[in-house]
C-alpha positions as CSV (number, residue, x, y, z in Angstrom):
1,X,163.2,81.0,44.2
2,X,159.7,80.5,45.3
3,X,159.0,82.3,48.7
4,X,156.5,81.5,51.3
5,X,154.5,84.5,50.1
6,X,154.4,83.0,46.6
7,X,153.3,79.6,48.0
8,X,150.4,81.3,49.7
9,X,149.5,83.2,46.5
10,X,149.5,79.9,44.7
11,X,147.1,78.5,47.4
12,X,144.8,81.4,46.6
13,X,145.0,80.6,42.9
14,X,144.1,77.0,43.5
15,X,141.2,78.0,45.6
16,X,139.7,79.5,42.5
17,X,139.6,76.0,40.9
18,X,136.2,75.0,42.3
19,X,133.0,73.4,41.2
20,X,131.1,76.2,42.9
21,X,131.6,79.9,42.7
22,X,130.4,80.5,46.3
23,X,132.8,78.0,48.1
24,X,135.7,75.7,47.4
25,X,134.7,72.2,46.3
26,X,137.1,70.2,44.2
27,X,136.4,66.5,44.0
28,X,138.1,63.6,42.3
29,X,138.1,63.5,38.5
30,X,136.2,66.8,38.1
31,X,136.9,69.7,35.7
32,X,137.8,71.7,38.8
33,X,140.5,69.2,39.7
34,X,141.8,69.3,36.1
35,X,142.1,73.1,36.3
36,X,144.0,72.8,39.5
37,X,146.3,70.2,38.0
38,X,146.9,72.5,35.1
39,X,148.2,75.3,37.4
40,X,150.3,72.9,39.5
41,X,151.8,71.3,36.3
42,X,153.0,74.7,35.2
43,X,154.7,75.4,38.6
44,X,156.2,71.9,38.5
45,X,157.7,72.6,35.0
46,X,159.0,75.9,36.1
47,X,160.8,74.1,39.0
48,X,162.5,71.9,36.5
49,X,160.4,68.8,36.9
50,X,159.3,66.5,34.0
51,X,155.5,66.2,34.4
52,X,152.9,63.6,33.7
53,X,149.5,62.4,34.9
54,X,149.3,58.7,35.7
55,X,146.4,56.5,34.9
56,X,144.9,57.0,38.4
57,X,144.7,60.7,37.8
58,X,147.6,61.7,40.0
59,X,149.8,64.6,38.8
60,X,153.5,63.7,39.0
61,X,156.8,65.5,38.4
62,X,160.3,64.2,38.4
63,X,163.9,65.4,38.3
64,X,166.7,62.8,37.8
65,X,169.6,62.4,40.1
66,X,173.2,61.7,39.1
67,X,172.0,59.1,36.6
68,X,168.6,58.4,35.0
69,X,166.3,55.9,36.5
70,X,167.4,56.0,40.2
71,X,164.9,55.3,42.9
72,X,163.1,58.5,43.9
73,X,162.4,60.5,47.1
74,X,158.7,61.3,46.8
75,X,157.3,64.6,48.1
76,X,153.7,65.6,48.0
77,X,150.1,65.7,49.2
78,X,146.6,65.9,47.7
79,X,144.8,68.4,45.5
80,X,141.2,67.3,46.1
81,X,139.1,68.9,48.8
82,X,136.0,68.3,51.0
83,X,132.9,70.3,50.1
84,X,133.1,73.9,51.4
85,X,136.8,73.5,52.1
86,X,139.6,75.6,53.2
87,X,142.5,76.4,50.9
88,X,145.4,74.7,52.7
89,X,144.5,71.1,53.5
90,X,146.5,69.0,51.0
91,X,147.3,71.7,48.5
92,X,149.8,73.5,50.8
93,X,151.8,70.3,51.0
94,X,151.9,69.9,47.2
95,X,153.0,73.5,46.8
96,X,155.7,73.2,49.5
97,X,157.0,70.1,47.7
98,X,157.1,72.0,44.4
99,X,158.9,74.9,46.0
100,X,161.4,72.6,47.7
101,X,162.1,70.9,44.4
102,X,162.9,74.3,42.9
103,X,165.2,75.1,45.7
104,X,167.0,71.8,45.3
105,X,167.2,72.0,41.5
106,X,170.9,72.8,41.2
107,X,171.9,70.1,43.6
108,X,169.8,67.2,42.1
109,X,172.4,66.3,39.3
110,X,174.7,65.1,42.1
111,X,172.0,63.3,44.2
112,X,172.2,59.5,44.6
113,X,168.4,59.4,44.1
114,X,165.8,61.1,41.9
115,X,163.3,63.6,43.3
116,X,159.6,63.3,42.6
117,X,156.6,65.4,43.5
118,X,153.0,64.1,43.5
119,X,149.6,65.8,43.8
120,X,147.3,63.0,44.7
121,X,143.9,63.1,43.0
122,X,141.7,61.7,45.7
123,X,142.5,61.7,49.4
124,X,139.3,62.9,50.8
125,X,136.9,60.4,49.2
126,X,134.2,63.1,48.9
127,X,132.9,62.1,45.5
128,X,132.8,58.3,45.6
129,X,132.9,57.5,49.3
130,X,136.2,55.7,49.3
131,X,139.3,57.7,50.3
132,X,142.9,57.5,49.2
133,X,142.1,56.3,45.7
134,X,145.1,58.2,44.2
135,X,147.7,57.0,46.8
136,X,146.3,53.5,46.8
137,X,146.8,53.3,43.1
138,X,150.4,54.6,43.5
139,X,151.0,52.0,46.2
140,X,149.8,49.2,44.1
141,X,146.8,48.4,46.3
142,X,144.1,49.3,43.8
143,X,140.9,47.2,44.0
144,X,139.0,46.9,40.7
145,X,135.8,46.6,42.6
146,X,136.0,50.4,43.1
147,X,135.3,51.0,39.4
148,X,131.6,50.3,40.2
149,X,131.3,53.0,42.9
150,X,128.9,55.8,42.0
151,X,128.7,59.4,43.0
152,X,125.6,61.3,44.0
153,X,124.6,61.8,40.4
154,X,124.9,58.1,39.6
155,X,128.2,58.3,37.6
156,X,130.4,55.4,38.1
157,X,134.1,55.8,39.0
158,X,135.0,54.0,35.8
159,X,133.0,56.4,33.7
160,X,134.4,59.4,35.5
161,X,137.9,58.1,34.9
162,X,137.2,57.8,31.1
163,X,135.6,61.3,31.1
164,X,138.9,62.6,32.7
165,X,140.9,61.1,29.9
166,X,142.1,58.0,31.8
167,X,142.0,54.3,30.7
168,X,140.8,52.2,33.6
169,X,142.5,49.1,32.2
170,X,145.9,50.9,32.7
171,X,145.4,51.9,36.4
172,X,148.0,49.3,37.3
173,X,150.7,51.4,35.5
174,X,150.4,54.0,38.3
175,X,151.8,51.5,40.9
176,X,155.3,51.9,42.2
177,X,157.4,49.0,43.4
178,X,159.4,49.3,46.7
179,X,162.7,49.5,44.8
180,X,161.5,52.5,42.9
181,X,161.1,54.8,45.9
182,X,163.5,55.8,48.6
183,X,160.8,57.3,50.9
184,X,157.8,59.6,51.0
185,X,157.7,62.9,52.8
186,X,154.6,65.0,53.2
187,X,154.0,68.5,54.7
188,X,150.5,69.2,55.9
189,X,148.6,71.5,58.2
190,X,148.1,69.9,61.6
191,X,144.3,70.1,61.5
192,X,144.4,70.3,65.3
193,X,145.4,72.9,67.9
194,X,148.5,71.3,69.6
195,X,151.1,73.3,67.7
196,X,149.3,76.5,68.3
197,X,148.9,75.8,72.0
198,X,152.6,75.0,72.2
199,X,153.4,78.1,70.2
200,X,155.3,76.1,67.6
201,X,155.5,76.5,63.9
202,X,156.2,72.9,63.1
203,X,155.8,69.4,64.5
204,X,157.1,66.0,63.5
205,X,154.5,63.3,63.1
206,X,155.1,60.1,65.0
207,X,152.2,58.0,63.6
208,X,149.0,58.4,61.6
209,X,146.0,57.3,63.6
210,X,144.6,53.8,63.5
211,X,140.9,54.3,62.9
212,X,137.7,52.2,63.2
213,X,134.2,53.2,62.4
214,X,131.3,51.1,63.6
215,X,127.5,51.5,64.0
216,X,125.7,50.7,67.3
217,X,122.1,49.8,67.1
218,X,120.1,50.0,70.3
219,X,116.7,48.2,70.3
220,X,113.9,48.7,72.8
221,X,110.2,48.9,72.4
222,X,108.1,51.6,70.7
223,X,105.0,52.4,72.8
224,X,102.5,55.2,73.4
225,X,104.3,58.2,74.9
226,X,101.4,59.1,77.2
227,X,100.1,55.6,78.2
228,X,103.4,53.9,79.2
229,X,104.7,54.6,82.7
230,X,108.5,54.9,83.2
231,X,108.9,51.5,84.9
232,X,107.5,49.9,81.7
233,X,109.5,51.9,79.2
234,X,112.4,50.5,77.1
235,X,113.4,53.8,75.5
236,X,116.1,53.1,72.9
237,X,116.9,56.8,72.4
238,X,117.5,57.4,76.1
239,X,119.7,54.3,76.2
240,X,121.6,55.5,73.2
241,X,122.0,59.0,74.7
242,X,123.4,57.5,77.9
243,X,125.8,55.4,75.8
244,X,127.0,58.5,73.8
245,X,127.7,60.4,77.0
246,X,129.5,57.3,78.3
247,X,131.7,57.3,75.2
248,X,132.8,60.9,75.7
249,X,133.4,60.5,79.4
250,X,135.5,57.3,78.9
251,X,137.6,58.6,76.0
252,X,138.2,62.2,76.7
253,X,141.0,61.7,79.3
254,X,142.6,58.8,77.4
255,X,145.0,58.9,74.5
256,X,142.3,58.0,72.1
257,X,139.6,60.1,70.5
258,X,136.0,59.1,69.6
259,X,133.2,60.9,67.8
260,X,129.5,60.1,67.4
261,X,128.6,61.9,64.2
262,X,125.3,60.3,63.2
263,X,122.2,59.4,65.2
264,X,118.9,58.0,63.8
265,X,115.7,57.2,65.7
266,X,112.7,55.1,64.9
267,X,109.8,55.5,64.6
268,X,110.5,59.2,65.0
269,X,107.0,60.3,66.0
270,X,106.6,63.0,68.6
271,X,104.2,60.9,70.7
272,X,105.9,57.5,70.4
273,X,108.7,56.2,72.7
274,X,111.6,55.4,70.4
275,X,111.9,51.7,69.8
276,X,115.2,51.8,67.9
277,X,118.2,54.2,67.9
278,X,121.3,53.9,65.8
279,X,124.5,55.9,66.2
280,X,127.9,55.9,64.5
281,X,131.3,55.8,66.3
282,X,134.5,57.0,64.8
283,X,137.4,55.8,67.0
284,X,141.0,56.7,66.6
285,X,144.3,56.2,68.5
286,X,148.0,56.4,68.0
287,X,148.3,52.6,67.9
288,X,146.0,49.8,66.9
289,X,146.4,48.3,70.4
290,X,145.2,51.4,72.1
291,X,142.3,51.7,69.7
292,X,141.2,48.1,70.1
293,X,141.5,48.3,73.9
294,X,139.3,51.4,73.9
295,X,136.8,49.8,71.6
296,X,136.4,46.8,74.0
297,X,136.0,49.2,77.0
298,X,133.4,51.2,75.2
299,X,131.3,48.3,74.0
300,X,131.4,46.7,77.4
301,X,130.1,50.0,78.9
302,X,127.4,50.3,76.3
303,X,126.3,46.7,76.9
304,X,125.9,47.5,80.6
305,X,123.8,50.6,79.8
306,X,121.5,48.5,77.6
307,X,121.2,45.7,80.1
308,X,120.2,48.1,82.9
309,X,117.5,49.5,80.7
310,X,116.2,46.3,79.2
311,X,117.6,47.1,75.8
312,X,119.5,45.0,73.3
313,X,122.4,46.1,71.1
314,X,124.0,45.1,67.8
315,X,127.4,46.4,66.5
316,X,128.2,46.6,62.8
317,X,131.8,47.3,61.6
318,X,132.0,49.9,58.8
319,X,135.7,50.7,58.3
320,X,139.1,50.0,59.7
321,X,142.5,51.5,58.9
322,X,145.7,50.4,60.7
323,X,147.9,52.9,62.4
324,X,150.8,54.0,60.3
325,X,154.0,54.7,62.2
326,X,156.3,57.2,60.6
327,X,159.8,55.7,59.9
328,X,162.3,56.5,62.6
329,X,165.0,57.6,60.1
330,X,162.6,59.9,58.3
331,X,161.5,61.4,61.7
332,X,165.2,62.1,62.4
333,X,165.6,63.8,59.0
334,X,162.5,65.9,59.6
335,X,163.7,66.8,63.1
336,X,167.0,67.9,61.6
337,X,165.1,69.9,59.1
338,X,163.0,71.7,61.7
339,X,166.2,72.4,63.7
340,X,167.5,74.5,60.7
341,X,164.6,76.9,61.4
342,X,165.8,77.5,65.0
343,X,163.6,74.9,66.8
344,X,166.2,72.5,68.1
345,X,163.7,70.3,70.0
346,X,160.8,69.8,67.6
347,X,157.4,68.8,69.0
348,X,156.3,65.2,68.3
349,X,152.7,65.0,67.3
350,X,150.5,62.0,66.3
351,X,148.1,62.6,63.5
352,X,144.5,62.2,64.5
353,X,143.5,62.6,60.8
354,X,144.1,60.2,58.0
355,X,146.6,61.0,55.2
356,X,147.9,59.6,51.9
357,X,150.9,58.3,53.8
358,X,148.7,55.6,55.2
359,X,148.4,54.1,51.6
360,X,151.9,55.0,50.5
361,X,153.3,53.1,53.5
362,X,152.5,49.9,51.6
363,X,155.3,50.6,49.2
364,X,157.9,52.7,51.1
365,X,158.7,54.4,54.4
366,X,156.8,57.6,55.2
367,X,157.4,60.7,57.2
368,X,155.2,63.8,57.9
369,X,155.8,67.4,58.8
370,X,152.9,69.3,60.4
371,X,152.5,73.1,60.1
372,X,150.5,75.1,62.7
373,X,147.0,76.2,61.5
374,X,144.8,78.8,63.1
375,X,142.8,77.5,66.1
376,X,143.3,74.0,64.6
377,X,140.5,74.6,62.2
378,X,140.4,72.5,59.0
379,X,137.9,71.2,56.5
380,X,136.3,74.6,56.7
381,X,136.7,77.9,54.9
382,X,138.3,79.4,58.0
383,X,141.5,77.4,57.6
384,X,144.4,79.7,58.1
385,X,148.2,79.6,58.2
386,X,150.9,82.1,59.0
387,X,153.4,83.1,56.3
388,X,156.3,82.7,58.8
389,X,155.2,79.1,59.5
390,X,155.0,78.4,55.8
391,X,158.5,79.8,55.4
392,X,159.7,77.6,58.2
393,X,157.9,74.6,56.7
394,X,159.6,75.2,53.4
395,X,163.0,75.4,54.9
396,X,162.5,72.3,57.0
397,X,161.1,70.2,54.2
398,X,163.9,71.2,51.9
399,X,166.5,70.4,54.5
400,X,164.9,67.1,55.3
401,X,164.8,66.1,51.7
402,X,168.5,66.9,51.4
403,X,169.2,64.8,54.5
404,X,167.3,61.9,53.1
405,X,169.3,62.1,49.9
406,X,172.6,62.1,51.7
407,X,171.6,59.0,53.6
408,X,170.2,57.2,50.5
409,X,173.4,55.3,49.8
410,X,173.3,53.1,52.9
411,X,170.5,53.9,55.4
412,X,167.8,54.5,52.8
413,X,168.7,51.5,50.7
414,X,168.6,49.3,53.8
415,X,165.2,50.8,54.8
416,X,163.8,50.1,51.3
417,X,165.1,46.5,51.5
418,X,163.6,46.1,55.0
419,X,160.3,47.5,53.8
420,X,160.2,45.2,50.8
421,X,160.9,42.3,53.1
422,X,158.1,43.3,55.4
423,X,155.7,43.6,52.5
424,X,156.8,40.2,51.2
425,X,156.3,38.6,54.5
426,X,152.8,40.2,54.9
427,X,151.9,38.9,51.4
428,X,153.1,35.4,52.2
429,X,151.1,35.5,55.4
430,X,148.0,36.6,53.5
431,X,148.5,33.8,50.9
432,X,148.9,31.3,53.7
433,X,145.7,32.4,55.4
434,X,143.9,32.2,52.0
């Protein structure tokens, strides 16, 4: 059976599938991704899975339960990376899922559900600027407008799909219906320091952050740097700087988290008072209510800063993703799985980062297991994990999958029906609003 050491060796092998020799860069629908899929497909087949690539580019594997065609428990993560990436974000979760499938191989003919593993093709959105393309296709929430997206070289998503051997007209065949899935479980490095600080190998995710991104434009007056005394100045950059400090001061002791990652100043001359400053805000919280309340607080504070300095402000919304709570029954299964490793009181953690589960939640219940990563570093070549933690993660994921299967007959079926009902109600509400 595949050991934790072998899982890590496979991570090293996948790190060699890159668009650049100097660093790991594996984007959606690239030859590097195809090479990585080729390796993983071989490992899936060795684990007893029937493999295929769907028309969104996702790599899939399946083992039947006690009869063909049963709904499936889906395990997986993503195989794409950010530029200059580490070797564990996403791919470790895929390889743990493959290893768990191998461990469960002899049990599966008695299971009341099938087992599937997926390596999503695009979680990061690094190439076309829209994340979760693979999992959105699987969840049936694909938007045909995305085919017109272009990468940095001008290639459209549609052309890239054709070059990858896909038929854009068939992307809908990648979609799963609620009755086809029992649940989705994903193992992933934490991408934060909480588990390391608590000296825990594993944590159970409670919710995936609800995020908003917006742009704040602060407008003042550009004037001569030497000839304008301070009482006459309406310096947009100073106002923006004060606002940015206010954001950090307000958020740091709350349950939310906010980041200003971009700042632009006009006219940008060394001897001109800035007349316009624009900055981005990435705001996340465990619930949409917390996020929205913090947004209101921040914008009120920024408005006060601008008013005091004779500045005006405009806010432009860029992106919003609702918080995704992990299903209670899957959290229980994962807690039971972690308990098999000796940690009988697993740490609950909410995910500050986005994951494929956000998209998959449109079609089935989701659960996530976090593994400790060194110093919380991710999206960087210095990503690191401990072999002992990987071993614990493999044990916990395998046990959790087994628990989900044993509950499939009643609890999981009820959860699937409830999820389908919620989805139907949301669709009806949307149609009524339309």
